[in-house]
C-alpha positions as CSV (number, residue, x, y, z in Angstrom):
1,X,-7.6,60.6,28.1
2,X,-3.9,60.0,28.3
3,X,-3.8,61.5,24.8
4,X,-5.2,64.9,25.9
5,X,-3.8,65.4,29.3
6,X,-1.4,68.1,29.8
7,X,2.4,66.9,30.0
8,X,5.0,69.0,32.0
9,X,8.2,67.2,31.0
10,X,11.8,67.9,32.3
11,X,14.7,68.5,29.9
12,X,16.4,65.3,29.4
13,X,19.5,64.5,31.1
14,X,22.8,64.5,29.2
15,X,22.8,60.7,29.8
16,X,19.3,60.6,28.6
17,X,20.4,62.5,25.1
18,X,23.2,60.0,24.6
19,X,20.7,57.3,24.7
20,X,18.5,59.2,22.7
21,X,21.2,59.2,20.1
22,X,21.8,55.7,20.1
23,X,18.0,54.9,19.3
24,X,18.0,57.6,16.7
25,X,21.3,55.9,15.3
26,X,19.2,52.5,15.2
27,X,16.3,54.1,13.5
28,X,18.0,56.3,11.1
29,X,21.1,54.3,10.1
30,X,18.9,51.7,8.3
31,X,19.8,48.0,8.2
32,X,23.1,46.6,7.8
33,X,24.5,43.2,6.7
34,X,26.0,41.6,9.9
35,X,26.5,38.0,9.6
36,X,23.4,36.4,8.0
37,X,22.4,39.8,6.6
38,X,20.6,40.7,9.9
39,X,20.3,44.4,11.3
40,X,21.0,44.5,15.0
41,X,21.6,47.2,17.7
42,X,25.6,46.4,17.1
43,X,25.3,48.9,14.3
44,X,23.6,51.4,16.6
45,X,26.6,50.9,18.9
46,X,29.2,51.5,16.4
47,X,27.6,54.5,14.9
48,X,26.8,56.2,18.2
49,X,30.1,58.3,18.1
50,X,29.2,59.6,14.6
51,X,25.4,59.3,14.6
52,X,24.5,62.9,14.4
53,X,27.0,63.7,11.4
54,X,25.5,60.4,9.5
55,X,22.1,61.5,10.3
56,X,22.6,65.0,9.1
57,X,24.6,63.9,6.0
58,X,21.7,61.7,5.0
59,X,19.3,64.8,5.4
60,X,21.6,66.8,3.5
61,X,21.8,64.3,0.8
62,X,18.2,63.9,0.5
63,X,17.7,67.7,0.8
64,X,20.0,68.2,-2.3
65,X,18.3,65.3,-4.3
66,X,14.9,67.0,-3.8
67,X,16.1,70.2,-5.2
68,X,16.9,68.6,-8.7
69,X,14.0,65.7,-8.5
70,X,11.2,66.5,-11.0
71,X,7.7,66.6,-9.8
72,X,4.8,65.0,-11.3
73,X,1.4,66.2,-10.1
74,X,-1.9,64.3,-9.9
75,X,-5.4,65.8,-9.5
76,X,-8.9,66.4,-11.1
77,X,-7.2,69.6,-12.5
78,X,-3.8,68.4,-13.3
79,X,-2.2,66.9,-16.4
80,X,-2.2,63.5,-14.7
81,X,-5.8,63.0,-13.3
82,X,-4.7,59.6,-11.8
83,X,-2.1,58.2,-9.8
84,X,-1.8,55.1,-12.6
85,X,-1.0,58.0,-15.1
86,X,1.7,59.2,-13.3
87,X,3.1,55.9,-12.7
88,X,3.5,54.9,-16.4
89,X,5.3,58.3,-16.8
90,X,7.5,58.5,-13.9
91,X,11.2,58.1,-13.8
92,X,13.8,56.9,-11.1
93,X,14.1,59.8,-8.4
94,X,10.8,61.4,-9.2
95,X,8.2,63.0,-6.8
96,X,4.7,62.2,-7.2
97,X,2.4,64.5,-5.4
98,X,-1.3,63.6,-5.4
99,X,-4.0,66.3,-4.6
100,X,-6.0,65.3,-1.7
101,X,-9.4,63.6,-2.6
102,X,-11.0,60.3,-3.8
103,X,-9.4,58.1,-6.5
104,X,-11.8,55.3,-6.8
105,X,-10.6,52.0,-8.8
106,X,-7.3,53.3,-9.9
107,X,-4.6,50.7,-9.6
108,X,-0.8,51.4,-10.3
109,X,2.5,49.5,-10.6
110,X,5.6,51.7,-9.5
111,X,8.6,50.0,-11.0
112,X,10.7,53.1,-10.4
113,X,13.7,53.7,-7.8
114,X,14.1,56.4,-5.3
115,X,10.3,57.5,-5.7
116,X,8.6,59.7,-3.2
117,X,4.8,59.3,-3.5
118,X,2.8,61.6,-1.2
119,X,-0.8,63.2,-0.9
120,X,-1.0,67.0,-0.5
121,X,-3.4,69.3,1.1
122,X,-4.7,66.3,3.1
123,X,-5.0,62.5,2.4
124,X,-5.4,61.2,-1.1
125,X,-7.6,58.3,-0.7
126,X,-7.2,55.2,-3.1
127,X,-10.5,53.2,-2.7
128,X,-11.1,50.1,-4.3
129,X,-14.6,48.7,-5.2
130,X,-14.9,45.0,-6.5
131,X,-12.2,42.7,-7.6
132,X,-8.7,44.5,-8.4
133,X,-7.7,43.4,-12.0
134,X,-4.2,42.7,-11.4
135,X,-4.9,40.1,-8.9
136,X,-2.7,41.4,-6.0
137,X,-3.0,45.2,-4.7
138,X,-4.2,48.7,-5.3
139,X,-0.4,49.6,-5.6
140,X,2.4,47.2,-6.5
141,X,5.5,48.5,-5.2
142,X,8.4,47.0,-7.3
143,X,10.9,49.9,-7.0
144,X,13.8,50.3,-4.3
145,X,14.1,53.2,-1.8
146,X,10.4,54.2,-2.0
147,X,8.9,56.7,0.3
148,X,4.8,56.7,0.6
149,X,3.5,59.4,2.8
150,X,-0.3,61.0,3.3
151,X,-2.3,58.3,1.4
152,X,-5.2,56.2,2.5
153,X,-6.0,52.7,0.9
154,X,-9.3,50.8,1.3
155,X,-11.5,48.1,0.0
156,X,-8.6,45.9,-1.7
157,X,-10.1,42.5,-2.5
158,X,-9.0,40.1,-5.2
159,X,-10.4,36.6,-6.4
160,X,-8.0,34.7,-4.2
161,X,-8.8,36.8,-0.8
162,X,-5.4,38.1,-0.4
163,X,-5.8,41.5,-1.9
164,X,-3.7,44.4,-0.4
165,X,-3.4,48.3,-0.2
166,X,0.1,47.8,-1.3
167,X,2.1,44.7,-2.7
168,X,5.6,45.0,-1.6
169,X,8.0,43.4,-4.4
170,X,10.9,45.9,-4.2
171,X,13.8,46.8,-2.0
172,X,13.6,49.5,0.8
173,X,10.0,50.8,1.4
174,X,9.2,53.6,4.1
175,X,5.6,54.4,5.0
176,X,4.6,57.7,6.9
177,X,1.1,58.8,7.7
178,X,-0.6,56.3,5.8
179,X,-4.1,54.7,6.5
180,X,-5.3,51.2,5.6
181,X,-8.7,50.1,6.6
182,X,-11.2,47.6,5.3
183,X,-8.8,45.8,3.1
184,X,-8.4,41.9,2.8
185,X,-4.7,42.8,3.8
186,X,-3.0,46.1,4.2
187,X,0.5,45.4,3.2
188,X,1.7,42.0,1.9
189,X,5.4,41.3,1.2
190,X,7.3,38.2,0.1
191,X,10.4,36.6,0.0
192,X,12.8,39.7,-0.3
193,X,16.0,39.0,1.9
194,X,17.5,42.5,1.0
195,X,14.5,44.8,1.7
196,X,14.0,47.1,4.7
197,X,10.4,48.2,5.7
198,X,10.0,51.2,7.9
199,X,6.4,52.2,9.0
200,X,5.9,55.4,11.0
201,X,2.7,57.1,12.3
202,X,0.2,55.1,10.4
203,X,-3.2,53.5,11.1
204,X,-4.0,49.9,10.1
205,X,-7.7,49.3,11.1
206,X,-10.3,46.4,10.4
207,X,-8.4,44.2,7.6
208,X,-10.6,41.3,7.2
209,X,-11.4,38.6,4.5
210,X,-14.9,37.1,3.6
211,X,-14.0,33.6,4.9
212,X,-10.5,33.3,5.9
213,X,-8.6,35.2,8.4
214,X,-6.5,38.3,7.8
215,X,-3.6,40.1,9.2
216,X,-3.3,43.5,10.0
217,X,0.0,43.7,8.5
218,X,2.0,40.7,7.1
219,X,5.5,41.1,6.1
220,X,7.5,38.2,4.6
221,X,11.4,37.2,4.7
222,X,12.7,40.7,4.6
223,X,16.1,41.9,6.0
224,X,14.3,44.3,8.4
225,X,10.9,45.7,9.9
226,X,10.4,48.9,11.8
227,X,7.1,49.8,13.2
228,X,7.2,53.0,15.1
229,X,4.3,55.2,16.5
230,X,1.4,53.0,14.7
231,X,-2.0,52.1,15.6
232,X,-3.2,48.7,14.7
233,X,-7.0,47.6,15.7
234,X,-9.6,45.5,14.6
235,X,-8.0,42.9,12.6
236,X,-10.3,40.2,12.0
237,X,-9.3,36.5,13.0
238,X,-5.8,37.0,12.3
239,X,-2.7,38.6,13.8
240,X,-2.4,42.4,14.1
241,X,1.3,42.1,13.3
242,X,2.9,39.1,11.5
243,X,6.5,39.3,10.5
244,X,8.8,36.9,9.2
245,X,11.6,39.5,8.9
246,X,15.1,38.7,10.2
247,X,15.2,41.9,12.5
248,X,12.2,43.8,14.1
249,X,12.1,46.8,15.7
250,X,8.3,47.3,17.1
251,X,8.3,50.4,19.2
252,X,5.9,52.9,20.6
253,X,2.9,51.5,18.9
254,X,-0.7,50.9,20.1
255,X,-2.0,47.4,19.0
256,X,-5.3,46.4,20.1
257,X,-8.5,44.5,20.0
258,X,-11.8,46.2,19.9
259,X,-14.9,45.3,21.8
260,X,-16.2,41.9,20.5
261,X,-12.8,41.8,18.4
262,X,-11.7,38.2,17.0
263,X,-8.2,39.0,16.4
264,X,-5.4,36.3,17.2
265,X,-2.1,37.4,18.3
266,X,-1.1,40.9,18.9
267,X,2.3,40.2,17.4
268,X,3.2,36.7,15.6
269,X,7.0,36.3,14.8
270,X,6.8,32.9,13.4
271,X,10.3,32.4,12.3
272,X,12.0,34.3,15.2
273,X,14.3,37.2,14.1
274,X,16.1,39.6,16.3
275,X,13.5,41.3,17.9
276,X,12.8,44.2,20.1
277,X,9.4,45.1,21.4
278,X,9.5,48.2,23.5
279,X,7.0,50.9,24.7
280,X,4.0,49.6,23.1
281,X,0.5,49.8,24.4
282,X,-1.1,46.3,23.8
283,X,-4.8,45.0,24.4
284,X,-6.2,41.6,24.3
285,X,-10.1,41.5,24.3
286,X,-12.0,38.7,25.9
287,X,-13.2,37.5,22.7
288,X,-9.9,37.3,21.1
289,X,-9.5,33.8,19.2
290,X,-6.1,33.3,20.5
291,X,-5.3,34.3,24.4
292,X,-1.3,34.2,23.6
293,X,-0.4,38.1,22.8
294,X,2.9,37.7,21.4
295,X,4.3,34.5,19.8
296,X,8.0,33.8,19.0
297,X,8.9,31.0,16.7
298,X,5.7,28.9,16.5
299,X,6.5,28.0,12.8
300,X,10.2,27.2,13.5
301,X,13.6,28.8,13.7
302,X,15.9,26.2,12.4
303,X,17.5,28.3,9.7
304,X,18.2,31.2,11.9
305,X,21.6,31.9,13.5
306,X,21.8,32.4,17.0
307,X,22.0,36.1,16.9
308,X,18.5,36.1,14.9
309,X,16.8,34.1,17.8
310,X,16.7,36.9,20.4
311,X,13.6,38.6,21.5
312,X,13.3,41.6,24.0
313,X,10.0,42.5,25.3
314,X,10.5,45.4,27.6
315,X,8.6,48.4,28.9
316,X,5.0,47.4,27.3
317,X,1.7,48.0,28.9
318,X,-0.4,44.7,28.3
319,X,-4.3,44.9,28.9
320,X,-5.6,41.3,29.1
321,X,-9.4,41.0,29.3
322,X,-9.2,37.3,28.6
323,X,-9.9,34.9,31.4
324,X,-6.3,33.6,31.1
325,X,-3.7,32.9,28.3
326,X,-0.3,34.5,28.3
327,X,1.7,37.7,27.4
328,X,4.9,35.9,25.8
329,X,5.0,32.4,24.5
330,X,8.5,31.4,23.2
331,X,8.2,28.3,21.1
332,X,11.9,28.2,20.1
333,X,15.4,27.4,21.7
334,X,16.0,31.2,22.0
335,X,17.2,33.8,23.9
336,X,14.0,35.8,25.4
337,X,13.9,38.5,27.8
338,X,10.5,39.8,29.2
339,X,11.2,42.8,31.6
340,X,9.7,46.1,33.1
341,X,6.2,45.4,31.5
342,X,2.9,46.5,33.1
343,X,0.3,43.7,32.9
344,X,-3.3,44.0,33.7
345,X,-5.4,41.0,34.2
346,X,-4.8,37.1,34.5
347,X,-2.8,34.9,32.7
348,X,1.0,33.9,32.6
349,X,3.7,36.5,31.5
350,X,6.1,34.1,29.7
351,X,5.5,30.5,28.6
352,X,8.6,28.7,27.4
353,X,12.5,29.4,27.9
354,X,13.3,32.9,28.8
355,X,14.0,35.4,31.6
356,X,11.4,37.8,33.3
357,X,12.8,40.7,35.2
358,X,10.8,43.6,36.8
359,X,7.5,43.0,35.5
360,X,4.4,44.3,37.2
361,X,1.0,42.6,37.3
362,X,-2.0,44.4,38.5
363,X,-5.9,43.1,38.6
364,X,-8.0,44.5,35.8
365,X,-10.1,46.4,38.4
366,X,-7.2,49.0,38.7
367,X,-7.2,49.6,35.1
368,X,-7.9,53.4,34.2
369,X,-10.7,54.2,32.1
370,X,-8.8,54.8,28.9
371,X,-6.6,51.7,29.5
372,X,-3.1,53.7,29.2
373,X,-2.9,56.3,31.9
374,X,-0.4,55.6,34.9
375,X,-2.4,56.3,37.8
376,X,-0.8,53.7,40.2
377,X,1.3,54.9,43.2
378,X,4.7,55.7,41.9
379,X,6.4,53.0,44.2
380,X,4.5,50.1,42.4
381,X,5.7,51.8,38.8
382,X,9.2,52.3,40.0
383,X,10.0,48.6,40.2
384,X,11.8,48.8,36.8
385,X,15.0,46.7,36.8
386,X,18.2,47.5,34.9
387,X,18.0,45.3,31.8
388,X,21.7,43.9,31.5
389,X,23.4,42.2,28.4
390,X,24.9,42.5,25.0
391,X,21.8,44.4,23.9
392,X,21.0,46.5,27.0
393,X,21.6,49.8,25.3
394,X,18.9,49.4,23.1
395,X,16.3,48.5,26.0
396,X,15.8,51.9,27.4
397,X,12.7,53.5,26.4
398,X,13.0,57.0,25.3
399,X,9.5,57.7,23.7
400,X,6.1,56.9,24.0
401,X,3.1,56.6,21.7
402,X,1.3,59.7,21.2
403,X,-2.5,59.3,19.9
404,X,-3.7,59.3,17.4
405,X,-0.5,58.2,15.8
406,X,3.0,58.9,16.5
407,X,5.4,59.2,19.3
408,X,6.5,61.8,21.9
409,X,9.6,62.1,24.5
410,X,9.0,60.2,27.5
411,X,9.6,61.9,30.6
412,X,12.6,61.3,32.6
413,X,12.3,60.7,36.4
414,X,15.7,58.9,36.9
415,X,15.3,55.0,36.3
416,X,12.3,54.4,33.8
417,X,8.8,53.6,35.1
418,X,7.3,50.0,34.4
419,X,5.3,50.0,31.2
420,X,4.6,52.1,28.2
421,X,4.5,55.7,29.8
422,X,6.0,57.4,32.8
423,X,3.9,58.0,36.0
424,X,3.2,61.7,35.9
425,X,2.1,63.5,39.4
426,X,1.0,66.5,37.9
427,X,-1.6,64.2,35.5
428,X,-3.6,62.9,38.5
């Protein structure tokens, strides 16, 4: 398996470090209000020179904040035996630590800002059985600047079949090392134009509804969405990732169907948005209900500015077991670049307006057993093309997905290879 084979990686070149800083600036700086309130790579370019100072400054502020923050502890032997009890007591800026274990049928509303909610000693599992009494979610998060980590959500269901592990009704929300499975929806957010959502190193498995289709994650009209190092699979009938965000960074994830799976698109961006999909491992089963893997603008983008109608799909590996279909379908009058992707199977790489550059298509018979290892001759994979344009600096892959979740530094051998990973001669 590609996740377990040894990797002997050279040290990054100085130029690689510069570009790495560029990407880190994009990921750490948060979203900014450019015209129209859209986060773009312009911000990453602007903070490149001061990116290290900015990142360290933010870390220092967070560290200082944690020294003086109150800690509420939840567990069977604690003052608060349920997270909902801590939610009623919490104040702005608190840290809530939840002992690992199972917390059945406990539902909470978090109104406070600047919260950290984390499982300790392992994952704390919020499991719902039956209908959720608030009609929304296991947790409703209404505060701003909330961090959630080491938590598991399952079984969310409500009478109207849109029950979620988390209903997002606040501002900035960050999730790390979370696990959502067997819910009607994992995360639902609505019309929150000032909100930023960032999700890292998390799993979204087998969301389903009893009659209607579900989505692996459903993000409404927020300012920005970042998905980095996550694993999506097994969504029932709906899209694995659906986002109406004004800006989307979908980087270094594994998004896949399962054998006999019935999901629709792997990524659906119905109202466009400035979007970069880079370094993802994508798999579409023959049983998929939609043979279009990535859809851009199918519900219309008339209210988006020109900057918000750009899509870059670069350095991904796409395995298409369907008999046909297409990798990217651009429904909009938008700027679309599909470049340096490794595609296995039949179908069309791009439908609709846009530019293709440096993509490599191979027969399914050449697919490695684990779907993701790069085993073809380097001459085939070295077909990557330099991608030019105003956003070219953000289109260089610096990381790769590292199973089960997370990312690792992508090996550097000059020009990056086609696809989501580098060819490694010592791994054959």
